[in-house]
C-alpha positions in Angstrom: -42.2 -1.8 104.4 -39.9 -2.6 101.4 -37.1 -4.8 102.0 -34.2 -4.3 99.6 -32.5 -7.3 98.0 -28.8 -7.8 99.1 -26.0 -6.2 97.0 -24.0 -8.2 94.6 -24.4 -9.5 91.2 -26.2 -12.8 91.8 -29.5 -11.4 90.1 -31.3 -8.1 89.5 -34.9 -7.1 89.5 -36.7 -5.6 86.7 -38.3 -2.2 87.0 -41.7 -3.7 87.4 -40.7 -6.4 89.7 -43.4 -5.5 92.2 -46.1 -6.2 89.7 -44.7 -9.1 87.5 -42.5 -10.7 90.2 -39.9 -11.4 87.2 -36.3 -11.8 87.5 -33.4 -11.5 84.9 -29.8 -12.7 85.2 -27.1 -10.0 85.6 -25.3 -9.4 82.4 -21.8 -9.6 84.2 -21.8 -13.5 84.1 -23.7 -16.6 83.6 -26.5 -17.3 86.2 -25.7 -19.6 89.0 -27.9 -21.9 91.0 -29.1 -19.7 94.0 -28.2 -20.6 97.5 -30.7 -21.1 100.3 -29.9 -17.7 101.8 -30.3 -16.0 98.5 -33.6 -17.5 97.9 -34.8 -16.4 101.4 -33.8 -12.9 100.7 -35.4 -12.9 97.3 -38.7 -14.4 98.9 -38.6 -11.7 101.6 -38.3 -8.9 99.1 -41.0 -9.9 96.7 -43.6 -10.9 99.4 -43.0 -7.8 101.8 -43.6 -5.5 98.8 -47.1 -6.7 98.7 -48.1 -6.1 102.3 -47.1 -4.0 105.3 -44.9 -5.7 107.9 -44.1 -4.2 111.2 -40.7 -5.6 111.4 -37.0 -4.3 110.8 -35.2 -5.4 107.8 -33.1 -7.8 109.8 -36.3 -9.3 111.4 -37.8 -9.8 108.0 -34.9 -11.8 106.7 -34.5 -13.8 109.9 -38.4 -14.8 109.6 -38.0 -15.8 105.9 -34.8 -17.7 106.3 -36.6 -19.8 109.1 -39.7 -20.3 106.8 -37.4 -21.5 104.0 -35.8 -24.0 106.5 -39.4 -25.4 107.1 -39.9 -25.5 103.3 -36.6 -27.3 102.6 -37.3 -29.9 105.5 -40.8 -30.5 103.9 -39.3 -31.2 100.5 -36.7 -33.5 102.0 -39.4 -35.4 104.1 -41.2 -38.4 102.9 -44.5 -37.3 104.3 -47.3 -37.4 101.7 -48.7 -34.2 103.2 -45.7 -32.4 104.7 -46.7 -30.7 108.0 -43.7 -28.2 107.9 -45.0 -26.7 104.5 -48.4 -26.3 106.1 -47.0 -24.8 109.1 -44.8 -22.3 106.9 -48.1 -21.2 105.3 -49.7 -20.5 108.5 -46.6 -18.5 109.6 -46.9 -16.4 106.5 -50.4 -15.2 107.8 -49.0 -14.7 111.2 -46.4 -12.3 109.8 -49.3 -10.6 108.2 -48.1 -11.3 104.7 -51.8 -11.3 103.6 -51.7 -8.7 100.7 -53.6 -9.6 97.5 -50.4 -10.7 95.7 -48.5 -12.4 98.8 -49.6 -16.0 98.2 -49.1 -15.8 94.5 -45.6 -14.4 94.7 -44.6 -16.9 97.3 -45.6 -19.8 95.2 -44.1 -18.2 92.1 -40.7 -17.7 93.7 -40.6 -21.0 95.6 -41.9 -23.0 92.6 -38.9 -21.8 90.5 -36.3 -21.6 93.2 -36.6 -24.9 94.8 -36.2 -26.7 91.5 -32.7 -25.1 91.1 -31.4 -25.6 94.7 -28.3 -27.9 94.8 -29.5 -29.2 98.2 -32.5 -30.7 96.7 -31.2 -32.3 93.5 -31.1 -35.7 95.2 -34.9 -35.6 95.8 -36.5 -38.2 93.6 -39.1 -36.7 91.3 -38.3 -33.2 92.4 -40.8 -31.3 90.5 -43.8 -33.5 91.8 -42.4 -33.1 95.4 -42.2 -29.3 95.0 -45.7 -29.2 93.7 -46.9 -31.1 96.8 -44.9 -29.0 99.3 -46.3 -25.7 97.7 -49.8 -27.1 97.6 -49.5 -27.9 101.4 -48.1 -24.4 102.1 -51.0 -22.9 100.0 -53.3 -25.0 102.1 -52.0 -24.0 105.4 -52.0 -20.4 104.3 -55.6 -20.6 103.3 -56.8 -22.2 106.4 -54.9 -19.8 108.6 -56.1 -16.8 106.7 -59.7 -18.2 107.1 -59.4 -18.6 110.8 -57.7 -15.0 110.9 -60.7 -13.6 109.1 -63.1 -15.5 111.2 -61.5 -14.2 114.4 -61.6 -10.7 113.2 -65.2 -11.2 112.4 -66.0 -12.7 115.8 -64.2 -9.9 117.4 -66.2 -7.3 115.5 -69.5 -9.2 116.3 -68.6 -9.2 119.9 -68.0 -5.5 119.9 -71.3 -5.0 118.1 -73.3 -7.2 120.5 -71.6 -5.5 123.3 -72.7 -2.0 122.0 -76.3 -3.3 121.3 -76.7 -5.5 124.3 -78.2 -2.8 126.5 -80.6 -1.5 123.9 -81.8 -5.0 123.1 -82.1 -6.1 126.7 -85.4 -4.4 127.4 -86.7 -5.4 123.9 -86.1 -9.1 124.7 -87.5 -8.8 128.0 -90.7 -7.2 126.8 -91.0 -9.9 124.0 -90.4 -12.6 126.6 -93.0 -11.3 128.8 -95.5 -10.9 125.8 -94.7 -14.6 124.7 -95.3 -15.8 128.4 -98.7 -14.0 128.5 -99.5 -15.1 124.9 -98.7 -18.7 125.3 -99.9 -19.2 128.9 -103.1 -17.0 128.8 -106.3 -18.8 129.1 -107.9 -16.3 126.9 -107.6 -16.9 123.1 -105.2 -14.7 121.2 -104.9 -14.3 117.6 -102.4 -12.0 115.7 -103.5 -11.4 112.1 -102.7 -9.2 109.2 -105.0 -6.2 108.6 -106.9 -8.4 106.2 -107.7 -11.1 108.8 -105.1 -13.6 107.7 -103.8 -15.4 110.7 -100.2 -15.1 111.5 -100.1 -16.5 115.0 -102.5 -17.9 117.6 -102.1 -19.3 121.2 -103.1 -22.7 122.3 -106.1 -21.4 124.1 -107.7 -20.1 121.0 -106.7 -23.4 119.0 -108.3 -25.6 121.9 -111.5 -23.4 121.4 -111.6 -24.5 117.9 -110.6 -28.0 118.6 -107.9 -27.8 116.0 -104.0 -27.8 116.2 -102.2 -24.5 116.2 -100.3 -25.1 112.9 -103.7 -25.8 111.1 -105.0 -22.2 111.9 -101.9 -20.3 110.5 -102.7 -18.9 107.1 -106.6 -19.2 107.6 -108.7 -16.1 107.7 -110.1 -15.0 110.9 -113.5 -14.3 109.5 -113.6 -18.0 108.2 -113.3 -19.3 111.8 -116.5 -17.7 113.0 -120.2 -18.8 111.9 -121.1 -17.4 108.4 -123.9 -15.3 109.9 -121.5 -13.5 112.1 -118.6 -12.9 109.9 -119.8 -9.7 108.3 -120.5 -8.2 111.8 -117.0 -8.9 112.9 -115.5 -7.6 109.6 -117.4 -4.3 110.0 -116.3 -3.8 113.6 -112.7 -4.1 112.5 -113.4 -1.7 109.6 -114.5 1.0 112.0 -111.3 0.3 114.1 -109.0 0.7 111.0 -110.7 3.8 109.9 -110.6 5.4 113.3 -114.3 5.8 113.5 -114.2 3.3 116.5 -111.9 3.2 119.5 -113.0 -0.3 120.8 -114.1 -3.6 119.5 -116.2 -5.8 121.7 -118.6 -8.4 120.3 -120.1 -11.7 120.9 -119.8 -14.2 118.1 -120.0 -17.9 117.3 -116.8 -19.8 116.7 -117.0 -22.8 114.4 -115.0 -25.8 115.6 -113.5 -28.6 113.4 -116.7 -30.5 113.6 -118.6 -27.4 112.5 -120.3 -27.1 115.7 -120.8 -23.3 116.7 -119.8 -22.1 120.2 -120.3 -18.5 121.5 -117.4 -16.4 122.5 -116.5 -12.8 123.1 -114.3 -10.8 120.8 -112.1 -8.0 121.9 -110.0 -6.3 119.1 -107.3 -3.8 118.7 -105.0 -2.4 115.9 -101.3 -2.5 116.0 -99.7 0.5 114.2 -96.2 1.5 113.4 -94.5 4.7 114.5 -95.9 6.5 111.3 -99.5 5.5 112.4 -99.8 2.9 109.7 -102.0 -0.3 110.7 -99.9 -3.2 110.5 -101.6 -5.9 112.4 -104.8 -6.8 114.3 -104.9 -8.4 117.7 -108.0 -10.3 118.9 -108.8 -11.6 122.3 -111.3 -14.4 122.4 -112.8 -15.2 125.6 -115.3 -18.3 125.7 -117.4 -19.8 128.5 -114.5 -22.1 129.4 -116.2 -24.8 131.3 -119.6 -24.8 129.3 -117.7 -24.6 126.0 -115.4 -27.4 127.0 -118.3 -29.6 128.0 -120.2 -28.8 124.8 -117.1 -29.5 122.5 -116.6 -32.9 124.3 -120.3 -33.9 123.9 -120.2 -32.7 120.3 -117.1 -34.8 119.5 -118.5 -37.7 121.2 -121.7 -37.5 119.1 -119.9 -37.1 115.9 -117.0 -39.4 116.3 -116.5 -43.2 116.5 -115.0 -44.0 120.1 -113.0 -46.7 118.8 -111.1 -45.5 115.8 -111.6 -41.8 116.5 -112.8 -41.3 113.0 -115.9 -39.2 112.1 -119.2 -41.3 112.3 -122.0 -41.7 109.9 -123.8 -38.5 111.0 -120.5 -36.4 110.7 -119.7 -37.9 107.4 -123.2 -37.0 106.1 -122.7 -33.4 107.3 -119.3 -33.1 105.6 -120.9 -34.6 102.5 -123.3 -31.8 102.2 -120.7 -29.2 102.8 -118.3 -30.9 100.2 -121.0 -31.0 97.5 -121.9 -27.4 98.0 -118.2 -26.4 97.7 -116.9 -28.9 95.1 -114.9 -27.7 92.1 -117.4 -27.9 89.3 -114.5 -29.2 87.0 -113.6 -32.2 89.2 -116.4 -32.7 91.9 -116.2 -35.1 94.6 -115.7 -39.0 94.9 -117.3 -41.1 97.6 -115.8 -44.5 98.5 -118.1 -46.9 100.5 -116.0 -49.9 101.9 -116.9 -53.0 103.6 -114.4 -55.5 104.9 -114.8 -58.9 103.5 -115.9 -61.7 105.9 -115.0 -59.7 108.9 -117.5 -61.5 111.2 -115.3 -64.6 110.5 -112.0 -62.9 111.2 -113.5 -61.1 114.3 -114.6 -64.6 115.6 -111.1 -66.0 115.2 -109.2 -63.1 116.7 -111.5 -62.0 119.7 -113.0 -58.7 120.5 -109.6 -56.9 121.7 -107.7 -57.9 118.6 -110.5 -57.3 116.2 -110.9 -53.9 117.6 -107.1 -53.4 117.2 -107.6 -54.5 113.6 -110.3 -52.1 112.9 -108.1 -49.2 114.2 -105.2 -50.4 112.0 -107.5 -50.3 108.9 -108.6 -46.8 109.9 -105.0 -45.6 110.0 -104.2 -47.4 106.6 -107.2 -45.6 105.0 -106.1 -42.3 106.3 -102.6 -43.0 105.0 -104.1 -43.8 101.4 -105.6 -40.3 101.2 -103.2 -38.4 103.2 -102.2 -36.2 100.3 -105.7 -35.3 99.4 -108.4 -33.0 100.8 -110.3 -36.1 102.2 -112.2 -37.3 105.1 -112.2 -40.9 106.3 -115.2 -42.2 108.4 -116.4 -45.1 110.2 -120.0 -45.4 109.0 -120.8 -48.9 110.5 -119.5 -51.9 112.1 -116.8 -52.8 109.6 -117.9 -50.2 107.0 -115.9 -47.0 106.2 -116.4 -44.0 104.0 -113.9 -41.9 102.1 -114.8 -38.5 100.8 -112.3 -37.0 98.3 -112.6 -33.4 97.1 -111.1 -33.7 93.8 -108.4 -31.5 92.2 -106.5 -31.5 89.0 -103.7 -33.7 90.7 -106.3 -36.1 92.4 -105.5 -39.8 91.3 -108.2 -41.5 89.3 -110.7 -44.0 90.9 -108.9 -47.1 89.8 -105.6 -45.8 91.3 -107.3 -45.0 94.6 -108.8 -48.4 94.7 -105.4 -50.1 93.9 -103.8 -48.1 96.9 -106.5 -49.2 99.3 -106.0 -52.8 98.2 -102.4 -52.6 98.6 -102.5 -51.1 102.0 -105.0 -53.5 103.2 -103.2 -56.5 102.0 -100.1 -55.7 104.1 -100.3 -58.0 107.1 -101.0 -56.3 110.5 -99.2 -58.0 113.4 -101.3 -58.0 116.4 -100.7 -59.1 120.0 -99.3 -62.5 120.0 -97.3 -62.1 116.6 -100.3 -62.8 114.4 -100.1 -61.3 111.0 -103.6 -60.5 109.7 -104.5 -59.0 106.5 -108.0 -58.1 105.2 -109.6 -57.2 101.9 -112.6 -55.0 101.0 -115.4 -54.6 98.5 -115.9 -51.0 97.5 -118.8 -49.0 96.0 -117.8 -45.9 94.3 -119.9 -42.9 93.6 -117.8 -40.5 91.3 -118.7 -36.9 90.8 -122.4 -37.2 91.9 -124.6 -34.0 91.3 -124.2 -31.2 93.6 -127.9 -31.1 94.7 -128.0 -34.8 95.6 -128.9 -35.2 99.3 -126.3 -36.8 101.7 -128.5 -39.7 102.6 -129.4 -40.4 99.1 -125.8 -40.3 98.2 -124.9 -42.8 101.0 -128.0 -44.9 99.7 -126.5 -45.1 96.3 -123.0 -45.8 97.5 -124.3 -48.6 99.7 -126.2 -50.2 96.8 -123.1 -49.9 94.7 -121.2 -51.7 97.4 -123.8 -54.5 97.4 -123.4 -54.9 93.7 -119.6 -55.2 94.1 -120.0 -57.7 96.8 -122.2 -59.8 94.6 -119.0 -60.6 92.5 -117.1 -61.9 95.5 -114.3 -60.6 97.7 -111.9 -57.7 96.9 -114.3 -56.3 94.2 -115.3 -52.7 93.5 -118.1 -51.2 91.3 -118.9 -47.7 90.1 -122.4 -46.4 90.6 -124.6 -46.6 87.3 -127.7 -44.5 87.2 -129.6 -47.1 85.2 -128.6 -49.9 87.5 -129.2 -47.6 90.6 -132.7 -47.0 89.5 -133.6 -50.6 88.8 -131.9 -51.6 92.1 -133.8 -48.9 94.1 -137.0 -50.2 92.6 -136.3 -53.9 93.3 -135.1 -53.0 96.9 -138.3 -51.1 97.5 -140.3 -54.1 96.4 -138.2 -56.5 98.5 -138.7 -54.5 101.8 -142.5 -54.3 101.1 -142.8 -58.1 100.6 -143.5 -58.8 104.3 -146.5 -56.6 104.2 -147.7 -58.2 101.0 -147.4 -61.5 102.4 -149.3 -60.4 105.4 -152.2 -59.1 103.3 -152.4 -62.1 101.1 -150.8 -60.8 97.9 -148.1 -63.6 98.0 -149.6 -67.0 97.3 -148.6 -70.6 96.6 -149.1 -72.0 93.0 -148.3 -75.5 91.9 -146.8 -76.8 88.6 -146.5 -80.4 87.5 -143.4 -82.3 87.0 -143.6 -84.9 84.1 -141.9 -88.0 83.0 -140.3 -87.3 79.6 -140.6 -90.8 78.4 -144.3 -91.2 78.7 -145.7 -87.8 79.8 -146.9 -89.5 83.1 -147.1 -87.2 86.2 -143.8 -87.4 88.2 -144.7 -84.8 91.0 -145.9 -81.4 91.9 -143.9 -78.4 92.7 -144.9 -75.6 95.1 -143.9 -72.2 94.0 -144.4 -68.5 95.2 -146.3 -65.9 93.2 -146.7 -62.2 94.3 -149.9 -60.6 92.8 -148.6 -57.1 93.0 -151.4 -54.2 92.9 -149.1 -51.9 90.5 -146.5 -54.2 89.0 -148.6 -57.3 88.1 -147.4 -60.7 88.7 -143.9 -61.5 90.4 -142.6 -64.9 89.7 -141.2 -67.6 92.2 -137.5 -66.8 91.5 -137.9 -63.1 92.0 -140.0 -63.7 95.2 -137.3 -66.1 96.7 -134.4 -63.5 96.0 -136.3 -60.8 97.5 -137.2 -62.9 100.6 -133.6 -64.1 100.9 -132.2 -60.6 100.7 -134.4 -59.1 103.5 -134.1 -62.1 105.8 -137.9 -63.1 105.3 -137.0 -66.4 103.6 -137.0 -68.6 106.7 -140.6 -67.8 107.9 -141.8 -67.5 104.4 -140.1 -70.7 103.3 -141.6 -72.7 106.4 -144.9 -71.2 105.3 -144.4 -72.4 101.8 -143.8 -76.0 102.9 -146.7 -75.9 105.3 -149.1 -74.8 102.5 -147.7 -77.4 100.1 -148.1 -80.2 102.4 -151.7 -79.0 103.1 -152.4 -79.0 99.5 -150.8 -82.4 98.6 -153.0 -85.4 97.7 -150.7 -87.8 99.2 -150.2 -89.6 95.6 -147.4 -87.7 94.1 -144.3 -86.3 95.6 -144.5 -82.6 96.7 -141.3 -80.7 95.8 -140.3 -77.5 97.6 -137.0 -75.7 96.8 -134.8 -74.2 99.5 -132.4 -71.4 99.3 -128.8 -71.8 100.8 -129.9 -70.0 104.1 -132.9 -72.2 104.4 -130.7 -75.3 103.7 -128.3 -74.3 106.4 -131.0 -73.4 109.1 -130.4 -75.5 112.1 -134.1 -75.5 112.8 -135.0 -76.8 109.4 -135.5 -80.6 110.5 -137.6 -79.6 113.4 -139.8 -77.3 111.5 -140.3 -80.1 108.7 -141.3 -82.5 111.4 -143.8 -80.2 112.9 -145.4 -79.6 109.4 -145.7 -83.3 108.6 -147.2 -84.0 111.9 -149.6 -81.0 111.7 -150.6 -82.0 108.1 -150.4 -85.8 108.4 -148.6 -85.9 105.0 -146.2 -89.0 104.8 -142.5 -88.1 104.9 -141.8 -90.0 101.5 -144.2 -87.7 99.8 -142.3 -84.5 100.5 -139.0 -83.8 98.5 -136.8 -80.7 99.4 -134.6 -79.2 97.0 -131.0 -78.4 98.3 -128.8 -76.0 96.3 -125.8 -78.1 95.1 -123.4 -75.3 96.0 -124.5 -75.2 99.5 -124.1 -79.0 99.9 -120.7 -79.0 98.1 -119.5 -76.2 100.5 -121.0 -77.8 103.5 -122.7 -74.4 104.4 -123.8 -74.3 108.0 -126.0 -77.3 109.0 -126.8 -78.2 105.3 -125.2 -81.7 105.2 -126.4 -82.5 108.6 -130.0 -81.5 107.7 -129.8 -83.8 104.5 -128.9 -86.9 106.7 -131.4 -86.2 109.4 -134.2 -85.6 106.8 -133.2 -88.9 105.2 -133.5 -90.6 108.6 -137.2 -89.5 109.0 -137.9 -90.5 105.3 -138.0 -87.1 103.7 -136.3 -87.3 100.1 -134.1 -84.6 98.9 -132.8 -83.5 95.4 -129.9 -81.5 94.4 -130.9 -78.3 92.7 -128.7 -76.1 90.3 -126.7 -79.2 89.5 -123.7 -79.1 87.2 -120.7 -77.3 88.9 -117.4 -79.2 89.3 -117.7 -81.5 92.2 -121.3 -81.8 92.2 -121.3 -85.4 90.9 -119.2 -86.3 93.7 -121.7 -85.2 96.2 -124.0 -88.1 95.2 -121.7 -90.6 96.7 -121.7 -88.7 100.1 -125.2 -87.5 100.7 -128.6 -89.5 100.5 -129.8 -87.8 97.3 -131.1 -89.6 94.2 -132.6 -86.8 92.2 -130.7 -83.8 90.6 -132.0 -80.7 88.9 -129.8 -79.3 86.0 -128.6 -75.7 86.5 -130.8 -73.2 84.5 -127.3 -71.6 83.4 -126.4 -74.8 81.7 -129.7 -75.5 80.3 -129.8 -72.2 78.5 -126.6 -72.8 76.5 -127.5 -76.4 75.5 -127.5 -75.4 71.9 -123.7 -74.6 72.0 -121.7 -77.6 70.8 -119.4 -77.6 73.8 -122.3 -77.0 76.3 -124.4 -79.8 74.6 -121.6 -82.3 75.0 -121.0 -81.3 78.7 -124.5 -81.6 79.3 -125.0 -85.0 77.7 -121.9 -86.3 79.8 -123.2 -84.8 82.9 -126.6 -86.5 82.6 -125.0 -89.9 81.8 -122.7 -89.6 84.8 -125.4 -88.8 87.1 -127.6 -91.6 85.7 -124.7 -94.1 86.3 -124.7 -92.9 89.8 -128.3 -93.9 90.3 -129.7 -90.4 90.1 -133.0 -89.4 88.4 -132.4 -86.1 86.3 -134.9 -83.2 86.0 -134.7 -80.7 83.2 -136.3 -77.2 83.9 -137.4 -74.5 81.6 -138.9 -76.7 79.0 -141.3 -74.5 76.8 -141.9 -76.5 73.7 -142.1 -80.0 72.2 -138.7 -79.5 70.7 -137.3 -78.7 74.1 -138.8 -81.8 75.5 -137.6 -83.9 72.7 -134.0 -82.7 73.1 -133.9 -83.3 76.9 -135.3 -86.8 76.2 -132.6 -87.6 73.8 -130.0 -86.3 76.1 -131.1 -88.7 78.7 -133.0 -86.5 81.2 -135.9 -88.3 83.1 -138.3 -85.6 84.2 -139.2 -82.2 82.9 -140.7 -79.1 84.1 -141.8 -75.9 82.5 -144.6 -74.0 80.6 -144.8 -76.8 78.0 -146.5 -79.1 80.8 -148.8 -76.5 82.1 
């Protein structure tokens, strides 16, 4: 409705007042400040012309007069957010003043009118206060309008829901019955697109495959059956879709996560829309439940590590074969072979339960390292783990993965009792091996690369090298065949002289091993000892070497036999030497055993105790590989009066710094009362140099 302005000459409205809300003063007299009642009537007129109000003229003026009272009270109040103005805005909405221009005209008329009201002149900073009040009114108006619209929408929604409720009730009940049957059925159910892409499966079907439900969504149904059976299942569904067959009933093999097939019966149907267009396929899969469950459990137990739950070595090898066959030619795969450093020592300190907990934690950390990759983590030995990564364009490089492994393992694990334990690992890496390599061969290569890394110390890694791998494979083949060669007499004992450098008199005899190989010729002492040490043959072979040397001794010169660190630390060494001396009749003073200086300095096993016990029965000892820091100090702690310079130092004697160090070392050892032996003397010049440097005894090809 339109409410006319009161008669009189206070102000007049221009012909387009309903559009521009502009007022001009009457020409009869000068403009006077409007009173509150006049401002209320003007507000009512301008706003009611923008919307329909179901009130009489008197009711409209009464409402707007009350609204203006609220606005005046808000201006005069000291509240930062005047509630009266907010309430006035809300009441405008309640009066249905919600036309497109209602709020704008309200703000226009009040913004101008309030500034000229005599009652408000005393208000401090009146323009700012008026702006605050109008803002609060607009806020209340907006919130009330929002609630009004929301209420209308809710009313409309309730009406629509009421209208549709009866129609949807049966649909909901039908869907609920289907969901109940789908979820609770012991029969596997798969809903797929017509191309076989899985959209939904029930828990029974996921259990048959030994995989989570979420992992199956998006896969193709034909990928979940044995490759030899996929074409038959695909052909059966093609006939259903074409209408040439009305029923699908087949027996096919499902492939579980461990790639072990299990037989199941497939029953299929096509879901069509009202127009007859095929929309989905539904497949019922019925397995031999008890037998299949037992089969899956046995398969899992045979292919997984019971402690960590990781795949075992057999499963890792099977997955390697598949990964090599399906690898992206541009990126290939990478195999990481890990061995925890000194885990036997850690396990000895922790005990069985806590060391098992530590292994489980390591397994979890390795899974976290490759969590973002298409990767498999396996436990392939006691404290050995394998990681297989199928590389993509976004896969991290080898060095980055190694860094992530080291960082994860170095974080302490807090076990029962509050112990914080951290571990490290050596890693052998085979990056992008040939696709046609056998899994066992790949694991052998990774193992050899791991051993090469371990030779450099703790927390080391190495990348496989075809040249080194070939050489190491050859040497390892020789090493493992050495026991047989010893049994057949190919391994012999040879002797070489030790000579006083001052006058070339005999100073002793040294027993050494020689392997007369039928194909590779003569293999020298150092290589024989290394092979025996690596394969665990060194203790029995070393005892035989000592026995043979004592049998061949003429009891005039000392018989020298070198020991490896394992022999030196052997708790049975002293007893074995006693038996040999008794059996051969050789005097103890005529036998001298060479102890590696590093083993003595580190007090490895029973090494130091063996030295003292041998000295008590009259057997001499010498420190071999002498020259590391602290070796000279050992002379004051152990009963040794002979030292042999380390070959690594002797080879560098021509370097100025090395020469000076060697001469100082020899001088210091001599001052400590030790006799110094120099090895590797091949010429007169070599002999002269060592004699001038202060060495006492020489050994090498020069002396025969």
